[in-house]
GULUMPA-325502 format. One record per residue (C-alpha): residue number from 1; residue in one letter; y negated, z, x. Coordinates in steps of 0.001 Angstrom, whole numbers, plus 500000, padded with zeros to 6 digits. Example, Ala and Ser with C-alpha at 12.3 -4.5 7.8 and 13.67 -1.06 7.14 Angstrom:
MARDO resi resn      v      w      u
MARDO    1    a 504500 507800 512300
MARDO    2    s 501060 507140 513670
***
This chain:
MARDO resi resn      v      w      u
MARDO    1    x 261971 540843 087086
MARDO    2    x 258863 541609 085127
MARDO    3    x 258408 538445 083049
MARDO    4    x 260632 536312 080824
MARDO    5    x 261765 532939 081346
MARDO    6    x 259184 530430 079997
MARDO    7    x 256349 533017 080401
MARDO    8    x 254506 531058 083123
MARDO    9    x 253212 527527 082730
MARDO   10    x 252210 525080 085273
MARDO   11    x 249073 522975 084757
MARDO   12    x 247999 520327 087222
MARDO   13    x 247523 516614 086161
MARDO   14    x 247209 515220 089683
MARDO   15    x 250620 516536 090657
MARDO   16    x 252078 514951 087516
MARDO   17    x 251126 511558 088741
MARDO   18    x 252601 512288 092153
MARDO   19    x 255952 513190 090655
MARDO   20    x 255899 510249 088327
MARDO   21    x 255377 507816 091196
MARDO   22    x 257911 509741 093424
MARDO   23    x 260747 509621 090709
MARDO   24    x 260080 505827 090392
MARDO   25    x 260266 505341 094053
MARDO   26    x 263510 507268 094360
MARDO   27    x 265051 505517 091438
MARDO   28    x 264147 502152 092922
MARDO   29    x 265905 503140 096091
MARDO   30    x 269163 503879 094314
MARDO   31    x 268916 500740 092316
MARDO   32    x 268108 498626 095525
MARDO   33    x 271130 500061 097229
MARDO   34    x 273321 499697 094275
MARDO   35    x 274642 503333 094454
MARDO   36    x 274633 506171 092113
MARDO   37    x 273232 509671 092704
MARDO   38    x 276463 511563 092820
MARDO   39    x 279009 512340 095574
MARDO   40    x 280378 509537 097602
MARDO   41    x 283480 509229 099950
MARDO   42    x 281863 511176 102692
MARDO   43    x 281080 513921 100322
MARDO   44    x 284459 514165 098924
MARDO   45    x 285915 514202 102426
MARDO   46    x 283663 517044 103329
MARDO   47    x 284729 518867 100261
MARDO   48    x 288534 518479 101148
MARDO   49    x 287865 519505 104780
MARDO   50    x 285991 522759 103904
MARDO   51    x 288474 523845 101183
MARDO   52    x 291412 523089 103497
MARDO   53    x 289796 525208 106258
MARDO   54    x 289205 528115 103949
MARDO   55    x 292474 528191 101951
MARDO   56    x 294429 527147 105154
MARDO   57    x 292917 529909 107081
MARDO   58    x 294110 532521 104435
MARDO   59    x 297542 531057 104375
MARDO   60    x 297740 531262 108109
MARDO   61    x 296756 534992 107912
MARDO   62    x 299452 535604 105338
MARDO   63    x 302270 533724 106887
MARDO   64    x 301814 533270 110676
MARDO   65    x 302742 536475 112674
MARDO   66    x 299897 537199 115137
MARDO   67    x 298310 540136 116959
MARDO   68    x 295051 541501 115608
MARDO   69    x 292915 539967 118339
MARDO   70    x 293995 536481 117116
MARDO   71    x 293976 537388 113335
MARDO   72    x 290386 538664 113207
MARDO   73    x 288876 535390 114469
MARDO   74    x 290745 533506 111710
MARDO   75    x 289007 535713 109156
MARDO   76    x 285682 534968 110754
MARDO   77    x 286565 531269 110630
MARDO   78    x 287223 531741 106961
MARDO   79    x 283788 533261 106557
MARDO   80    x 282205 530109 108224
MARDO   81    x 284177 527845 105909
MARDO   82    x 283446 529907 102809
MARDO   83    x 279723 529684 103580
MARDO   84    x 280087 525908 103990
MARDO   85    x 281853 525630 100573
MARDO   86    x 278928 527585 098994
MARDO   87    x 276314 525380 100400
MARDO   88    x 277972 522083 100336
MARDO   89    x 280384 522100 097391
MARDO   90    x 279648 524875 094857
MARDO   91    x 275788 524414 095065
MARDO   92    x 275921 520767 094115
MARDO   93    x 278563 521129 091413
MARDO   94    x 276709 523853 089577
MARDO   95    x 273649 521813 089676
MARDO   96    x 275671 519099 087998
MARDO   97    x 274909 516725 090967
MARDO   98    x 278425 516352 092375
MARDO   99    x 279928 514083 089684
MARDO  100    x 278972 512433 086516
MARDO  101    x 281948 514102 084929
MARDO  102    x 280883 517628 083657
MARDO  103    x 284522 518817 084016
MARDO  104    x 284629 518014 087665
MARDO  105    x 281351 519780 088258
MARDO  106    x 282671 522811 086333
MARDO  107    x 285884 522866 088316
MARDO  108    x 284194 522631 091657
MARDO  109    x 281473 525030 090558
MARDO  110    x 284199 527601 090191
MARDO  111    x 284561 527547 094071
MARDO  112    x 281795 530235 093809
MARDO  113    x 284622 532516 092925
MARDO  114    x 285780 532060 096514
MARDO  115    x 282651 534042 097542
MARDO  116    x 283329 536678 095042
MARDO  117    x 280378 535467 092818
MARDO  118    x 280038 534558 089093
MARDO  119    x 278951 531119 088071
MARDO  120    x 277129 532298 084879
MARDO  121    x 274877 534691 086753
MARDO  122    x 274344 532316 089688
MARDO  123    x 273157 529672 087378
MARDO  124    x 270482 531922 085704
MARDO  125    x 269218 533248 089055
MARDO  126    x 269265 530030 091076
MARDO  127    x 268950 527055 088623
MARDO  128    x 266744 528662 086062
MARDO  129    x 264588 531211 087933
MARDO  130    x 264491 530178 091536
MARDO  131    x 263980 526473 090831
MARDO  132    x 261451 526852 088182
MARDO  133    x 259366 529725 089584
MARDO  134    x 259878 529259 093406
MARDO  135    x 258180 532067 095371
MARDO  136    x 256526 533594 092335
MARDO  137    x 256709 537383 092534
MARDO  138    x 258386 538937 089469
MARDO  139    x 260185 535666 088480
MARDO  140    x 261952 534300 091455
MARDO  141    x 264935 536736 092084
MARDO  142    x 265436 535242 095551
MARDO  143    x 262266 536916 096814
MARDO  144    x 262641 539990 094743
MARDO  145    x 262582 543249 096682
MARDO  146    x 266054 544193 097865
MARDO  147    x 267444 546893 100154
MARDO  148    x 264178 547680 102001
MARDO  149    x 263004 543934 102359
MARDO  150    x 259594 542545 101483
MARDO  151    x 259596 538776 100993
MARDO  152    x 256250 538439 099189
MARDO  153    x 252724 539665 099915
MARDO  154    x 252535 540725 096260
MARDO  155    x 255293 543285 096494
MARDO  156    x 254581 547000 097266
MARDO  157    x 254183 547601 101033
MARDO  158    x 256250 550648 102131
MARDO  159    x 256508 552244 105599
MARDO  160    x 260210 551080 105888
MARDO  161    x 259053 547427 105889
MARDO  162    x 257590 547791 109327
MARDO  163    x 260969 547296 110957
MARDO  164    x 262309 544683 108555
MARDO  165    x 262037 541817 110999
MARDO  166    x 264527 543832 113245
MARDO  167    x 267009 545071 110657
MARDO  168    x 266760 542092 108326
MARDO  169    x 269708 540155 109810
MARDO  170    x 271988 543231 109573
MARDO  171    x 271249 543413 105785
MARDO  172    x 271755 539692 105473
MARDO  173    x 275264 540119 106645
MARDO  174    x 276006 542458 103718
MARDO  175    x 274752 540119 100941
MARDO  176    x 278140 538931 099800
MARDO  177    x 279649 542355 099906
MARDO  178    x 276688 543555 097678
MARDO  179    x 277315 540435 095607
MARDO  180    x 280892 541319 095009
MARDO  181    x 280491 545030 094126
MARDO  182    x 277137 545421 092531
MARDO  183    x 274750 542417 092336
MARDO  184    x 276408 540418 089530
MARDO  185    x 276706 543614 087394
MARDO  186    x 273027 544555 088032
MARDO  187    x 271807 541086 087226
MARDO  188    x 273979 540686 084199
MARDO  189    x 272274 543744 082502
MARDO  190    x 268902 542817 083893
MARDO  191    x 268917 539268 082563
MARDO  192    x 269954 540663 079169
MARDO  193    x 267171 543181 079200
MARDO  194    x 264400 540696 080162
MARDO  195    x 265585 537854 077861
MARDO  196    x 266678 535374 080541
MARDO  197    x 270215 535825 079073
MARDO  198    x 269988 534992 075276
MARDO  199    x 273686 534852 074516
MARDO  200    x 274978 536377 071254
MARDO  201    x 276332 539870 071627
MARDO  202    x 279933 538748 071256
MARDO  203    x 279432 536183 074052
MARDO  204    x 277644 538832 076216
MARDO  205    x 280623 541192 075901
MARDO  206    x 283133 538494 076601
MARDO  207    x 281370 537353 079759
MARDO  208    x 281097 540974 080894
MARDO  209    x 284853 541226 080492
MARDO  210    x 285343 538017 082384
MARDO  211    x 283116 539255 085167
MARDO  212    x 285256 542412 085548
MARDO  213    x 288401 540524 085537
MARDO  214    x 287046 538047 088224
MARDO  215    x 286009 540749 090526
MARDO  216    x 289274 542608 090146
MARDO  217    x 291350 539468 090810
MARDO  218    x 289293 538559 093812
MARDO  219    x 289751 541994 095433
MARDO  220    x 293405 541882 094525
MARDO  221    x 294095 538572 096222
MARDO  222    x 292300 539359 099374
MARDO  223    x 292989 543112 099896
MARDO  224    x 296210 543912 097969
MARDO  225    x 298306 540772 098400
MARDO  226    x 298313 540731 102239
MARDO  227    x 299171 544413 102398
MARDO  228    x 301761 544644 099518
MARDO  229    x 303429 541266 099673
MARDO  230    x 303086 540357 103374
MARDO  231    x 303119 543783 105042
MARDO  232    x 299970 543346 107036
MARDO  233    x 298339 546579 108247
MARDO  234    x 295762 547751 105732
MARDO  235    x 293154 548468 108478
MARDO  236    x 293559 544889 109671
MARDO  237    x 293147 543396 106244
MARDO  238    x 290091 545497 105442
MARDO  239    x 288521 544701 108934
MARDO  240    x 289281 541035 108592
MARDO  241    x 287912 540964 104973
MARDO  242    x 284635 542653 106027
MARDO  243    x 284236 540254 109028
MARDO  244    x 284712 537305 106659
MARDO  245    x 282170 538597 104264
MARDO  246    x 279551 539507 106947
MARDO  247    x 279935 536067 108629
MARDO  248    x 279499 534279 105399
MARDO  249    x 276755 536460 104175
MARDO  250    x 274697 536078 107247
MARDO  251    x 274946 532269 107314
MARDO  252    x 274120 531935 103553
MARDO  253    x 271220 534355 103700
MARDO  254    x 269648 532803 106743
MARDO  255    x 269964 529307 105432
MARDO  256    x 268272 530025 102154
MARDO  257    x 265545 532251 103810
MARDO  258    x 264553 529410 106023
MARDO  259    x 263587 527213 103175
MARDO  260    x 261047 529546 101428
MARDO  261    x 260432 532781 103334
MARDO  262    x 258588 531031 106099
MARDO  263    x 254863 531326 107260
MARDO  264    x 253940 527906 105991
MARDO  265    x 254849 528544 102456
MARDO  266    x 252591 529976 099770
MARDO  267    x 253169 532752 097136
MARDO  268    x 250878 531969 094067
MARDO  269    x 250500 534329 091185
MARDO  270    x 249737 533246 087606
MARDO  271    x 246341 534103 086122
MARDO  272    x 245766 536369 083248
MARDO  273    x 246933 533607 080906
MARDO  274    x 250233 533403 082788
MARDO  275    x 249230 529993 084192
MARDO  276    x 249718 528552 087538
MARDO  277    x 246994 526001 088237
MARDO  278    x 249186 523536 089819
MARDO  279    x 251803 521009 088815
MARDO  280    x 255352 522106 089143
MARDO  281    x 256123 519329 091677
MARDO  282    x 253179 520181 093911
MARDO  283    x 254146 523883 093653
MARDO  284    x 257596 523057 095004
MARDO  285    x 255985 521092 097927
MARDO  286    x 253850 524135 098815
MARDO  287    x 256639 526793 098549
MARDO  288    x 259397 524905 100221
MARDO  289    x 260071 523896 103825
MARDO  290    x 262588 521713 105456
MARDO  291    x 264196 522279 108839
MARDO  292    x 266484 520680 111543
MARDO  293    x 266349 517313 109728
MARDO  294    x 267450 515483 112789
MARDO  295    x 270580 517521 113249
MARDO  296    x 273582 515627 111722
MARDO  297    x 275890 518695 112095
MARDO  298    x 273456 521156 110420
MARDO  299    x 272777 518675 107586
MARDO  300    x 276568 518243 107105
MARDO  301    x 277371 521924 107257
MARDO  302    x 274538 523392 105116
MARDO  303    x 274970 520885 102345
MARDO  304    x 271517 519328 102902
MARDO  305    x 269735 522631 102261
MARDO  306    x 267819 521829 105376
MARDO  307    x 266343 519209 103109
MARDO  308    x 265175 521784 100640
MARDO  309    x 262131 519868 099535
MARDO  310    x 264328 516946 098269
MARDO  311    x 266698 519387 096707
MARDO  312    x 264040 521264 094703
MARDO  313    x 262397 518026 093569
MARDO  314    x 265773 516342 092681
MARDO  315    x 268449 518979 092192
MARDO  316    x 270433 516551 090144
MARDO  317    x 270870 514189 093159
MARDO  318    x 273873 515067 095372
MARDO  319    x 272694 516333 098854
MARDO  320    x 274612 513575 100657
MARDO  321    x 271626 511249 099695
MARDO  322    x 268732 513558 100909
MARDO  323    x 268416 512256 104362
MARDO  324    x 267804 508675 102949
MARDO  325    x 265310 509749 100243
MARDO  326    x 263406 512124 102478
MARDO  327    x 261314 509335 103907
MARDO  328    x 260459 508270 100491
MARDO  329    x 259375 511833 099642
MARDO  330    x 257316 512151 102787
MARDO  331    x 255483 508814 102369
MARDO  332    x 254779 509474 098700
MARDO  333    x 253411 512970 099574
MARDO  334    x 251200 511534 102167
MARDO  335    x 249946 508864 099706
MARDO  336    x 248801 511797 097373
MARDO  337    x 247599 514008 100292
MARDO  338    x 250250 516608 099521
MARDO  339    x 251775 518600 102305
MARDO  340    x 255317 518000 103492
MARDO  341    x 256337 521184 105279
MARDO  342    x 259014 521198 107912
MARDO  343    x 260268 522822 111124
MARDO  344    x 261753 520370 113486
MARDO  345    x 264253 522800 114969
MARDO  346    x 266319 525564 113688
MARDO  347    x 264892 527858 116261
MARDO  348    x 261393 527153 115085
MARDO  349    x 262397 527934 111460
MARDO  350    x 264100 531201 112568
MARDO  351    x 260963 532320 114685
MARDO  352    x 258674 531527 111785
MARDO  353    x 260885 533550 109328
MARDO  354    x 260859 536516 111786
MARDO  355    x 257056 536314 112149
MARDO  356    x 256568 536337 108427
MARDO  357    x 258932 539398 107944
MARDO  358    x 256842 541091 110645
MARDO  359    x 253560 540280 109206
MARDO  360    x 254715 541311 105704
MARDO  361    x 255755 544684 107066
MARDO  362    x 252347 545445 108547
MARDO  363    x 249237 546663 106812
MARDO  364    x 246104 544452 107164
MARDO  365    x 243633 545916 109777
MARDO  366    x 241036 546736 107234
MARDO  367    x 243409 548422 104922
MARDO  368    x 244714 550630 107903
MARDO  369    x 241184 551783 108555
MARDO  370    x 240841 552917 104953
MARDO  371    x 243920 555187 105078
***
C-alpha cells in the first residue's frame, strides 16, 4: 500500500446524477414492495443451514468413528460450508447489511473467526480500501501483488508472472492458510504504518493481543482438540485441516477474482493531484463484473457475490435482494449510457480471468523488441 486512505478523490458530476437517480429508484422498489433492506426468512434459513453444515461436520469428525477415506471428505465438506459462511453470512454482517441491530451484525460478523480471520483487519481491507478504491493499484489490497501474482497492469512485470495463469489456482487454495499464519499480522502492521489504522497506541496493542489469542484459539480447536481429547491420529487431523483450508481458500479466491480481475474491467490511476476523473459510482461500474446471474444455486451459495455490481453500489443492502434490484441497476445504467458488465456463465468468467492473468504475465510485443 503506497497511499493513505482518503488520498485519492473521485471527481465526476455526470456519474453523481446517475447514482442519485439509481438510489431513488432502488429506494422506491423497497417502499413499493413494503420490505426492508435487511435479511429475510430465506436469508436466516440459509444462515442456519451453512452454520449447521460446518459445525455439524466438525462434530461428526470428533464423535463418529470412521476410516480416513470417509473422514477426509467430511473435512472437504467443511471447507465448502466454511466458504459459504464467509460469502453468505460474514460478508453481509460485517457490512452491516444483515440486520438493523448492530449487535446481530457484530455477532454474525464474528463467523469470520471460523475461517481463521480477524474482523478488524478484514473491515479495513475490504470495507474501507477495496470498496472505496476498487482496482486502483497501491490502494486496493485485493489486487496488491501477492506470492508471484500480478493482477494489475500497473504492477511491476517479472519473469515469474509468465506462468501465473497456470499456477494461480494452486496459490488460491493456500490463501486461508496464509491468512491464518501471516496475512493478518502483516496487514496489521502495514495499516498502522500507512495510516489506515488510526487507533490509539493502547487500542492498537490490545487488538494485537486479541489477534494473537484468536489465532492460537483457532489452531487449538482444530488441531489440538481432535488429537488430545478425541484420540484422532495427528496425520489425519492435519491432512483434513489442510484439505478444509485449501477447499475453502480456492472457492473464496476464485469467486472474488471473478468480480474484478476480468478482461472487461478497468484499472485507472489517479493523476498527479491524486484525482480519479470519474465519479465513485461510475468507477464501480467500470471496475466490477457480475457473473452467472441466472444460476439460483450459485447466487444462493456465493451470497450474491455474483451480483458484485449491486453489492459495490449498495453494500448496506442484504445480498438476498440483489437479484430483484439488478434490473433496476441495469436499466438506470442504460439510461445514462454507463456499462453494465457481466459474464452470463461461470465458465465464461473463469476463461476471462485466466486470459487476463495470461496477458498480465506477458510483455507487450513492442516492449519485447526493446529488450
